[in-house]
Each structure stands twice: as structure tokens, then as C-alpha cells.
FITIDREN-696839 format. One record per residue: x, y, z of N, C-alpha, C, O in turn. Coordinates in nm, 2 decimals, padded with zeros to 4 digits, always signed. Atoms other than C-alpha are relative to their C-alpha. Layout:
% residues N
KOLLUM      n_X      n_Y      n_Z     ca_X     ca_Y     ca_Z      c_X      c_Y      c_Z      o_X      o_Y      o_Z
KOLLUM        X        Y        Z        X        Y        Z        X        Y        Z        X        Y        Z
...
% end
This chain:
% residues 159
KOLLUM      n_X      n_Y      n_Z     ca_X     ca_Y     ca_Z      c_X      c_Y      c_Z      o_X      o_Y      o_Z
KOLLUM   +00.13   -00.05   +00.10   +00.06   +00.76   +01.09   -00.08   -00.09   +00.10   -00.04   -00.19   +00.17
KOLLUM   +00.06   +00.01   -00.11   -00.22   +00.70   +01.29   -00.10   -00.14   -00.02   -00.19   -00.14   -00.11
KOLLUM   +00.03   +00.11   +00.01   -00.34   +00.32   +01.35   -00.19   +00.02   -00.12   -00.24   -00.02   -00.23
KOLLUM   +00.19   +00.00   +00.04   -00.75   +00.39   +01.27   +00.02   +00.06   -00.14   -00.03   +00.01   -00.25
KOLLUM   +00.04   -00.02   +00.21   -00.68   +00.57   +00.94   +00.08   -00.12   -00.07   -00.01   -00.15   -00.15
KOLLUM   -00.05   +00.10   +00.00   -00.47   +00.29   +00.86   -00.04   -00.10   -00.04   +00.00   -00.15   -00.13
KOLLUM   +00.09   +00.11   +00.01   -00.73   +00.03   +00.90   -00.11   +00.07   -00.06   -00.17   +00.00   -00.14
KOLLUM   +00.11   -00.06   +00.06   -00.99   +00.28   +00.79   +00.06   +00.00   -00.18   -00.02   -00.04   -00.26
KOLLUM   -00.03   +00.01   +00.14   -00.79   +00.30   +00.43   -00.01   -00.15   -00.07   -00.07   -00.16   -00.18
KOLLUM   +00.00   +00.11   +00.09   -00.74   -00.10   +00.34   -00.14   -00.04   +00.04   -00.15   -00.16   +00.04
KOLLUM   +00.14   +00.03   -00.01   -01.15   -00.09   +00.44   -00.04   +00.02   -00.09   -00.11   -00.05   -00.17
KOLLUM   +00.08   -00.09   +00.14   -01.19   +00.20   +00.21   +00.06   -00.07   -00.19   +00.01   -00.03   -00.29
KOLLUM   -00.10   +00.06   +00.06   -00.97   +00.02   -00.03   -00.06   -00.21   -00.07   -00.05   -00.27   -00.18
KOLLUM   -00.01   +00.16   +00.01   -01.05   -00.38   +00.02   -00.15   -00.04   -00.07   -00.19   -00.13   -00.16
KOLLUM   +00.19   +00.05   -00.01   -01.45   -00.36   +00.05   -00.03   -00.01   -00.13   -00.06   -00.12   -00.18
KOLLUM   +00.05   -00.01   +00.14   -01.54   -00.23   -00.30   +00.07   -00.10   -00.10   +00.00   -00.16   -00.19
KOLLUM   -00.03   +00.09   +00.05   -01.27   -00.43   -00.44   -00.06   -00.16   -00.01   -00.06   -00.24   -00.11
KOLLUM   +00.03   +00.12   -00.02   -01.39   -00.74   -00.28   -00.11   -00.05   -00.06   -00.12   -00.14   -00.13
KOLLUM   +00.17   +00.06   +00.08   -01.77   -00.76   -00.36   -00.01   +00.03   -00.15   -00.09   -00.03   -00.23
KOLLUM   +00.04   +00.05   +00.17   -01.68   -00.63   -00.73   +00.04   -00.12   +00.00   -00.03   -00.21   -00.01
KOLLUM   -00.12   +00.14   +00.00   -01.42   -00.90   -00.73   -00.16   -00.15   -00.02   -00.16   -00.23   -00.12
KOLLUM   +00.08   +00.09   -00.04   -01.77   -01.13   -00.60   -00.09   +00.00   -00.11   -00.14   -00.11   -00.15
KOLLUM   +00.10   -00.05   +00.06   -02.00   -00.95   -00.81   +00.07   -00.06   -00.16   +00.00   -00.15   -00.22
KOLLUM   +00.00   +00.03   +00.14   -01.81   -00.98   -01.18   +00.04   -00.17   +00.01   +00.00   -00.23   -00.09
KOLLUM   -00.04   +00.15   -00.01   -01.67   -01.36   -01.07   -00.16   -00.09   +00.02   -00.16   -00.21   +00.00
KOLLUM   +00.09   +00.07   -00.02   -02.02   -01.47   -01.00   -00.08   +00.02   -00.15   -00.14   -00.08   -00.19
KOLLUM   +00.06   -00.02   +00.14   -02.15   -01.33   -01.34   +00.12   -00.10   -00.13   +00.08   -00.19   -00.20
KOLLUM   -00.08   +00.10   +00.10   -01.84   -01.49   -01.55   +00.03   -00.09   +00.02   +00.11   -00.14   -00.06
KOLLUM   -00.05   +00.15   -00.05   -01.78   -01.79   -01.39   -00.11   -00.04   +00.06   -00.12   -00.17   +00.06
KOLLUM   +00.14   +00.05   -00.09   -02.12   -01.81   -01.18   -00.10   -00.04   -00.12   -00.17   -00.15   -00.12
KOLLUM   +00.13   -00.02   +00.07   -02.36   -01.74   -01.46   -00.13   +00.06   +00.05   -00.25   +00.04   +00.02
KOLLUM   +00.10   -00.08   -00.08   -02.52   -01.50   -01.23   -00.02   +00.11   -00.09   +00.09   +00.17   -00.11
KOLLUM   -00.06   -00.11   +00.05   -02.62   -01.22   -01.47   -00.07   +00.14   +00.05   -00.19   +00.14   +00.04
KOLLUM   +00.01   -00.07   -00.06   -02.66   -00.89   -01.31   -00.15   +00.11   -00.07   -00.17   +00.14   -00.19
KOLLUM   +00.09   -00.08   +00.08   -02.97   -00.69   -01.36   +00.03   +00.14   -00.02   +00.14   +00.15   -00.07
KOLLUM   +00.02   -00.07   +00.03   -03.02   -00.32   -01.39   +00.08   +00.08   +00.12   +00.18   +00.15   +00.11
KOLLUM   -00.05   -00.09   -00.09   -03.01   -00.21   -01.02   +00.13   -00.08   +00.09   +00.15   -00.04   +00.20
KOLLUM   -00.09   +00.07   -00.02   -02.72   -00.47   -00.97   +00.14   +00.07   -00.04   +00.24   +00.08   +00.03
KOLLUM   -00.07   -00.14   +00.05   -02.52   -00.22   -01.20   +00.01   +00.14   +00.07   +00.10   +00.22   +00.06
KOLLUM   -00.03   -00.11   -00.04   -02.61   +00.05   -01.01   +00.10   +00.01   +00.10   +00.18   +00.10   +00.11
KOLLUM   -00.05   +00.01   -00.12   -02.48   -00.09   -00.70   +00.16   -00.04   -00.04   +00.25   -00.03   +00.05
KOLLUM   -00.14   -00.01   +00.04   -02.14   -00.17   -00.91   +00.08   +00.12   +00.00   +00.18   +00.13   +00.08
KOLLUM   -00.04   -00.09   +00.02   -02.08   +00.17   -01.03   -00.01   +00.09   +00.12   +00.02   +00.20   +00.10
KOLLUM   -00.02   -00.12   -00.10   -02.11   +00.35   -00.64   +00.18   -00.10   +00.03   +00.28   -00.05   +00.02
KOLLUM   -00.09   +00.11   -00.02   -01.85   +00.04   -00.57   +00.17   +00.03   -00.04   +00.27   +00.04   +00.03
KOLLUM   -00.11   -00.07   +00.09   -01.62   +00.16   -00.88   +00.03   +00.14   +00.02   +00.13   +00.18   -00.02
KOLLUM   -00.02   -00.11   +00.03   -01.69   +00.55   -00.81   +00.10   -00.01   +00.15   +00.19   +00.07   +00.17
KOLLUM   -00.09   +00.01   -00.15   -01.52   +00.44   -00.41   +00.13   -00.03   -00.01   +00.19   +00.01   +00.09
KOLLUM   -00.11   +00.04   +00.03   -01.21   +00.30   -00.55   +00.11   +00.13   -00.04   +00.22   +00.10   -00.01
KOLLUM   -00.11   -00.06   +00.02   -01.01   +00.64   -00.67   +00.02   +00.06   +00.14   +00.13   +00.10   +00.18
KOLLUM   -00.05   -00.05   -00.09   -01.10   +00.78   -00.34   +00.04   -00.08   +00.08   +00.06   -00.02   +00.19
KOLLUM   -00.05   +00.04   -00.11   -00.98   +00.51   -00.13   +00.17   -00.04   -00.04   +00.25   -00.09   +00.04
KOLLUM   -00.13   +00.03   +00.02   -00.66   +00.49   -00.35   +00.06   +00.20   +00.05   +00.17   +00.23   +00.10
KOLLUM   -00.09   -00.08   -00.08   -00.60   +00.85   -00.26   +00.00   +00.05   +00.11   +00.05   +00.15   +00.14
KOLLUM   -00.01   -00.01   -00.16   -00.67   +00.80   +00.11   +00.17   -00.02   +00.00   +00.24   +00.05   +00.08
KOLLUM   -00.09   +00.06   -00.01   -00.35   +00.61   +00.05   +00.13   +00.11   -00.04   +00.24   +00.06   -00.04
KOLLUM   -00.09   -00.11   +00.03   -00.13   +00.94   -00.05   +00.03   +00.10   +00.13   -00.03   +00.11   +00.23
KOLLUM   -00.01   -00.07   -00.17   +00.01   +01.14   +00.21   -00.09   +00.14   -00.02   -00.18   +00.13   -00.10
KOLLUM   +00.05   -00.09   -00.03   -00.12   +01.46   +00.27   -00.14   +00.06   +00.06   -00.23   -00.03   +00.08
KOLLUM   +00.14   -00.11   -00.10   -00.42   +01.68   +00.45   -00.13   -00.06   -00.06   -00.23   -00.05   +00.01
KOLLUM   +00.11   +00.02   +00.03   -00.67   +01.53   +00.22   -00.02   -00.14   +00.01   -00.10   -00.21   -00.06
KOLLUM   +00.04   +00.16   +00.04   -00.61   +01.17   +00.30   -00.20   -00.04   +00.04   -00.27   -00.13   -00.01
KOLLUM   +00.11   +00.05   -00.09   -00.97   +01.20   +00.55   -00.08   +00.05   -00.10   -00.16   -00.04   -00.13
KOLLUM   +00.06   -00.03   +00.09   -01.14   +01.38   +00.29   -00.05   -00.11   -00.11   -00.16   -00.14   -00.13
KOLLUM   -00.01   +00.14   +00.14   -01.08   +01.10   -00.01   -00.05   -00.14   +00.08   -00.09   -00.23   +00.02
KOLLUM   +00.09   +00.14   -00.08   -01.20   +00.84   +00.34   -00.14   +00.01   -00.04   -00.22   -00.06   -00.10
KOLLUM   +00.16   -00.03   +00.02   -01.51   +01.02   +00.35   -00.05   -00.01   -00.11   -00.16   -00.06   -00.09
KOLLUM   +00.05   +00.02   +00.12   -01.59   +01.03   +00.00   +00.01   -00.15   -00.04   -00.07   -00.19   -00.11
KOLLUM   +00.02   +00.11   +00.04   -01.50   +00.67   -00.03   -00.13   -00.07   +00.06   -00.23   -00.11   +00.00
KOLLUM   +00.16   +00.06   -00.10   -01.76   +00.56   +00.26   -00.07   +00.09   -00.05   -00.17   +00.04   +00.01
KOLLUM   +00.11   -00.04   +00.07   -01.98   +00.75   +00.11   -00.06   -00.04   -00.13   -00.17   -00.07   -00.14
KOLLUM   -00.02   +00.12   +00.13   -01.93   +00.58   -00.24   -00.09   -00.13   +00.06   -00.21   -00.17   +00.04
KOLLUM   +00.06   +00.17   -00.09   -01.99   +00.24   -00.03   -00.15   +00.05   +00.03   -00.26   +00.01   -00.01
KOLLUM   +00.15   +00.03   -00.09   -02.25   +00.37   +00.17   -00.12   -00.01   -00.12   -00.22   -00.07   -00.10
KOLLUM   +00.10   -00.06   +00.09   -02.44   +00.50   -00.17   -00.06   -00.16   -00.06   -00.17   -00.19   -00.08
KOLLUM   +00.03   +00.20   +00.07   -02.40   +00.05   -00.32   -00.11   -00.02   +00.11   -00.23   -00.06   +00.10
KOLLUM   +00.06   +00.10   -00.16   -02.52   -00.05   +00.05   -00.13   +00.07   -00.01   -00.21   -00.01   +00.04
KOLLUM   +00.12   -00.04   -00.01   -02.83   +00.19   +00.01   -00.08   -00.07   -00.09   -00.19   -00.11   -00.05
KOLLUM   +00.12   -00.02   +00.13   -02.99   +00.11   -00.34   +00.05   -00.18   +00.02   -00.02   -00.25   -00.06
KOLLUM   +00.01   +00.11   +00.00   -02.87   -00.26   -00.24   -00.07   -00.03   +00.10   -00.07   -00.15   +00.10
KOLLUM   +00.08   -00.01   -00.11   -03.08   -00.24   +00.06   -00.17   +00.01   -00.08   -00.25   -00.08   -00.05
KOLLUM   +00.06   -00.02   +00.05   -03.35   -00.10   -00.19   -00.04   -00.14   -00.10   -00.16   -00.18   -00.13
KOLLUM   -00.01   +00.09   +00.13   -03.29   -00.38   -00.46   -00.07   -00.15   +00.13   -00.16   -00.24   +00.12
KOLLUM   +00.02   +00.09   -00.11   -03.32   -00.61   -00.15   -00.12   -00.03   +00.07   -00.17   -00.14   +00.09
KOLLUM   +00.17   -00.01   +00.00   -03.68   -00.50   -00.05   -00.09   -00.02   -00.12   -00.20   -00.07   -00.12
KOLLUM   +00.06   +00.02   +00.08   -03.76   -00.49   -00.35   -00.01   -00.22   -00.07   -00.11   -00.27   -00.10
KOLLUM   +00.03   +00.12   +00.01   -03.67   -00.90   -00.43   -00.08   -00.03   +00.10   -00.17   -00.11   +00.05
KOLLUM   +00.10   +00.05   -00.10   -03.86   -00.96   -00.10   -00.16   +00.01   -00.02   -00.24   -00.07   +00.01
KOLLUM   +00.13   +00.00   +00.01   -04.19   -00.76   -00.21   -00.03   +00.12   +00.08   -00.14   +00.16   +00.08
KOLLUM   +00.00   -00.06   -00.10   -04.08   -00.50   +00.05   -00.05   +00.16   -00.05   -00.12   +00.23   +00.03
KOLLUM   +00.00   -00.06   +00.01   -04.09   -00.24   -00.18   -00.02   -00.02   -00.17   +00.04   -00.11   -00.22
KOLLUM   +00.00   -00.02   +00.09   -04.22   -00.14   -00.53   +00.13   -00.05   -00.12   +00.25   -00.06   -00.08
KOLLUM   -00.15   -00.02   +00.08   -03.95   -00.19   -00.81   -00.05   +00.06   -00.15   -00.16   +00.07   -00.20
KOLLUM   +00.04   -00.06   +00.16   -03.93   -00.04   -01.17   -00.03   -00.09   -00.07   +00.01   -00.20   -00.06
KOLLUM   +00.07   +00.06   +00.09   -04.14   -00.14   -01.42   +00.13   -00.08   -00.08   +00.12   -00.21   -00.09
KOLLUM   -00.09   +00.07   +00.14   -03.83   -00.23   -01.68   +00.16   +00.04   +00.08   +00.20   +00.12   +00.16
KOLLUM   -00.14   +00.04   -00.02   -03.48   -00.35   -01.65   +00.04   +00.04   -00.13   -00.03   +00.01   -00.23
KOLLUM   -00.03   -00.06   +00.14   -03.31   -00.18   -01.93   +00.10   -00.04   -00.04   +00.14   -00.12   +00.05
KOLLUM   -00.13   +00.09   +00.07   -02.99   -00.32   -02.14   +00.05   +00.09   -00.10   -00.02   +00.14   -00.18
KOLLUM   -00.07   -00.10   +00.11   -02.77   -00.12   -02.34   +00.05   -00.09   -00.09   +00.06   -00.20   -00.05
KOLLUM   -00.03   +00.06   +00.06   -02.63   -00.24   -02.67   +00.05   +00.06   -00.10   +00.01   +00.16   -00.16
KOLLUM   -00.13   -00.07   +00.09   -02.34   -00.17   -02.90   -00.09   +00.04   -00.11   -00.21   +00.01   -00.14
KOLLUM   +00.05   -00.04   +00.15   -02.34   +00.01   -03.25   +00.03   -00.08   -00.05   +00.10   -00.18   -00.02
KOLLUM   +00.02   +00.09   +00.12   -02.41   -00.12   -03.56   -00.12   +00.00   -00.05   -00.19   +00.09   +00.00
KOLLUM   +00.10   -00.01   +00.06   -02.69   -00.20   -03.76   -00.11   -00.01   +00.08   -00.08   -00.08   +00.18
KOLLUM   +00.12   +00.02   -00.07   -03.04   -00.20   -03.62   -00.04   -00.19   +00.01   -00.12   -00.24   +00.09
KOLLUM   +00.04   +00.10   +00.01   -03.04   -00.59   -03.74   +00.11   -00.07   +00.13   +00.08   -00.16   +00.21
KOLLUM   -00.09   +00.06   -00.11   -02.73   -00.65   -03.51   -00.01   +00.03   +00.15   +00.05   -00.03   +00.24
KOLLUM   +00.08   -00.05   -00.10   -02.91   -00.44   -03.24   -00.10   -00.07   +00.09   -00.11   -00.07   +00.22
KOLLUM   +00.09   +00.08   +00.03   -03.17   -00.63   -03.26   +00.05   -00.17   +00.06   -00.02   -00.23   +00.15
KOLLUM   -00.04   +00.13   -00.02   -02.96   -00.99   -03.24   +00.08   +00.00   +00.14   +00.14   -00.10   +00.20
KOLLUM   -00.08   +00.02   -00.16   -02.82   -00.87   -02.90   -00.05   +00.00   +00.08   -00.02   -00.07   +00.18
KOLLUM   +00.08   +00.02   -00.14   -03.10   -00.77   -02.70   -00.09   -00.14   +00.00   -00.14   -00.19   +00.09
KOLLUM   +00.06   +00.18   +00.02   -03.26   -01.11   -02.81   +00.05   -00.11   +00.05   +00.00   -00.22   +00.08
KOLLUM   -00.06   +00.16   -00.10   -02.99   -01.33   -02.66   +00.05   +00.09   +00.05   +00.17   +00.05   +00.03
KOLLUM   +00.00   -00.01   -00.16   -02.92   -01.13   -02.39   -00.07   -00.05   +00.13   -00.18   +00.01   +00.14
KOLLUM   +00.08   +00.01   -00.08   -03.05   -01.27   -02.09   -00.10   +00.06   +00.03   -00.08   +00.17   -00.02
KOLLUM   +00.02   -00.11   -00.03   -03.33   -01.10   -01.93   -00.05   +00.01   +00.14   -00.15   -00.06   +00.17
KOLLUM   -00.01   +00.02   -00.12   -03.32   -01.05   -01.58   -00.05   +00.08   +00.05   +00.01   +00.19   +00.04
KOLLUM   +00.09   -00.07   -00.07   -03.58   -00.91   -01.37   +00.12   +00.04   +00.13   +00.23   +00.00   +00.17
KOLLUM   -00.07   -00.08   -00.15   -03.47   -00.68   -01.05   -00.06   -00.10   +00.11   +00.01   -00.12   +00.21
KOLLUM   +00.08   -00.01   -00.12   -03.78   -00.84   -00.84   +00.04   -00.17   -00.02   -00.07   -00.22   -00.04
KOLLUM   -00.08   +00.09   -00.01   -03.59   -01.19   -00.86   +00.11   -00.06   +00.07   +00.22   +00.00   +00.06
KOLLUM   -00.13   +00.00   -00.05   -03.36   -01.36   -00.66   +00.07   -00.10   -00.05   +00.03   -00.20   -00.01
KOLLUM   -00.10   +00.07   +00.04   -03.08   -01.54   -00.85   +00.07   -00.09   +00.07   +00.10   -00.19   +00.01
KOLLUM   -00.07   +00.06   -00.08   -02.87   -01.66   -00.54   -00.01   +00.10   +00.13   -00.02   +00.22   +00.15
KOLLUM   +00.01   -00.09   -00.13   -02.90   -01.62   -00.18   +00.08   -00.13   +00.08   +00.07   -00.25   +00.05
KOLLUM   -00.08   +00.07   -00.09   -02.68   -01.76   +00.08   -00.07   +00.03   +00.22   -00.08   +00.13   +00.30
KOLLUM   +00.11   -00.01   -00.17   -02.88   -01.82   +00.49   -00.09   +00.09   -00.03   -00.12   +00.18   +00.05
KOLLUM   +00.13   -00.02   -00.04   -03.18   -01.72   +00.37   +00.05   +00.16   -00.09   -00.04   +00.19   -00.16
KOLLUM   +00.00   -00.12   +00.06   -03.01   -01.36   +00.21   +00.05   -00.02   -00.16   +00.09   -00.12   -00.21
KOLLUM   -00.02   -00.05   +00.18   -02.96   -01.24   -00.18   +00.15   +00.09   +00.01   +00.20   +00.15   +00.10
KOLLUM   -00.11   -00.09   +00.01   -02.68   -01.07   -00.29   +00.03   +00.14   +00.04   +00.11   +00.21   +00.09
KOLLUM   +00.08   -00.20   -00.02   -02.83   -00.72   -00.28   +00.05   +00.01   +00.12   +00.14   +00.09   +00.15
KOLLUM   +00.03   +00.00   -00.13   -02.88   -00.84   +00.09   +00.13   +00.03   +00.05   +00.16   +00.13   +00.12
KOLLUM   -00.11   +00.02   -00.06   -02.57   -00.92   +00.15   +00.10   +00.10   -00.06   +00.20   +00.08   +00.01
KOLLUM   -00.04   -00.13   +00.05   -02.41   -00.61   -00.03   -00.03   +00.14   +00.11   +00.05   +00.22   +00.17
KOLLUM   +00.02   -00.11   -00.12   -02.64   -00.38   +00.21   +00.06   -00.01   +00.08   +00.14   +00.08   +00.12
KOLLUM   -00.10   +00.01   -00.19   -02.49   -00.53   +00.52   +00.13   +00.04   +00.00   +00.18   +00.13   +00.06
KOLLUM   -00.13   -00.04   -00.01   -02.15   -00.54   +00.43   +00.06   +00.17   -00.07   +00.18   +00.22   -00.05
KOLLUM   -00.04   -00.13   +00.10   -02.13   -00.20   +00.21   -00.03   +00.13   +00.15   +00.05   +00.21   +00.19
KOLLUM   +00.04   -00.08   -00.11   -02.33   -00.02   +00.50   +00.05   +00.03   +00.15   +00.04   +00.12   +00.23
KOLLUM   -00.05   +00.02   -00.08   -02.16   -00.15   +00.75   +00.15   +00.06   +00.01   +00.20   +00.13   +00.10
KOLLUM   -00.09   -00.02   +00.03   -01.84   -00.11   +00.61   +00.03   +00.19   +00.02   +00.11   +00.27   +00.07
KOLLUM   +00.02   -00.21   +00.03   -01.94   +00.28   +00.55   +00.02   +00.01   +00.13   +00.14   +00.03   +00.16
KOLLUM   +00.00   -00.02   -00.16   -02.00   +00.28   +00.95   +00.11   +00.03   +00.01   +00.15   +00.14   -00.01
KOLLUM   -00.07   +00.02   -00.05   -01.73   +00.17   +01.05   +00.12   +00.13   -00.08   +00.16   +00.23   -00.02
KOLLUM   -00.11   -00.14   +00.00   -01.46   +00.40   +00.81   -00.06   +00.11   +00.03   +00.04   +00.17   +00.06
KOLLUM   +00.01   -00.13   -00.07   -01.61   +00.71   +00.93   +00.00   -00.02   +00.09   +00.01   +00.08   +00.16
KOLLUM   +00.00   +00.01   -00.20   -01.60   +00.59   +01.28   +00.15   +00.03   +00.02   +00.19   +00.10   +00.12
KOLLUM   -00.17   +00.02   -00.03   -01.21   +00.54   +01.24   +00.02   +00.12   -00.06   +00.10   +00.19   +00.01
KOLLUM   +00.00   -00.15   +00.09   -01.21   +00.86   +01.01   +00.00   +00.09   +00.08   +00.10   +00.17   +00.10
KOLLUM   +00.05   -00.11   -00.09   -01.37   +01.06   +01.22   +00.02   +00.04   +00.16   +00.05   +00.15   +00.22
KOLLUM   +00.06   +00.02   -00.13   -01.42   +01.00   +01.54   +00.15   +00.00   +00.05   +00.23   -00.09   +00.00
KOLLUM   -00.08   -00.05   -00.06   -01.13   +01.17   +01.77   +00.03   -00.10   +00.13   -00.07   -00.12   +00.19
KOLLUM   -00.05   +00.06   -00.12   -00.97   +00.96   +02.05   -00.08   +00.02   +00.13   -00.19   +00.06   +00.10
KOLLUM   +00.07   -00.11   -00.13   -01.12   +01.07   +02.43   +00.15   +00.03   +00.05   +00.24   -00.05   +00.02
KOLLUM   -00.17   -00.06   -00.05   -00.78   +01.25   +02.60   -00.02   -00.09   +00.14   -00.14   -00.12   +00.15
KOLLUM   -00.01   +00.07   -00.16   -00.75   +01.05   +02.98   +00.04   +00.12   +00.03   +00.07   +00.14   +00.15
% end
């Protein structure tokens, strides 16, 4: 097997898994609740996982699966880039962040809405080295997507 494809497959699987683990870990153990744009970033990483898994299967579709995984990871990175720009005031954000509720009576729904933390998309909850979680996701996702595409699509030079 081509070692470049092997590395691309590992990156395509480990990057979304690692970033999702960090996101959910910061939510459930760190008390950092996601805003709407945070969820959009997560959805793109979740979408990358089946493609990354397919890339481990044998067959000619392996490269297509890697490209699709890279595109899903890049989508998360693009959303994160926009989100970081909203946090820094470079871009205008959306006028509202939404929350969905579970079924039940109208009273139960209202209780759930009022009990849920209101997280604004334009406020930085956590940063490291002056870069927010969205900023780190943008950096890691976009660079990883480019690496996966390069490892998958670039052909070695002939001597």
C-alpha cells in the first residue's frame, strides 16, 4: 500500500475524531456550551467520519472517500474561519442563535428553553494563545484538509 495514502487515511480519521472529542469534552466536562455555529462545525466533522472509514476499505473508491472526507473537514474549517471572524468582529454574525427542544407540552418546552444556557456566537468562551476554539478548528481543519488532498492527489515525481 502507498504510504502517502496510509497517512492521508489516518489524518482523515484522527483529525475529526480528535476535534470532536475536544468539542464534546469541553462541553460535557469543561462546561463550555456550543453556539449554533459550533454545532455546524461539529456536523461537518461528523460527516467526514464515514468517508474516512470508507477510505480504510480495499478498492478503487478509497481515494474518492479521502477527497470527500477532506472536503467535509475543510467545510468545518471554513465555518470555523467565519465563526472566528464573527468572534473578532471582522464579519457580521447572524442575528440569532437558535436552540431546538424535545417534544412534550408547551410548558415543558418553555421550561427547557429557559433552562438552556444562551450562548452567543460572537463571544469567545475560551482561547489559547489568543486563538478561540473556532480559530483553532479553522487552523487545524483547513491545514489537515489540504494535507489529505495533497497526500491523496499529488503524484510522485518520476526520476
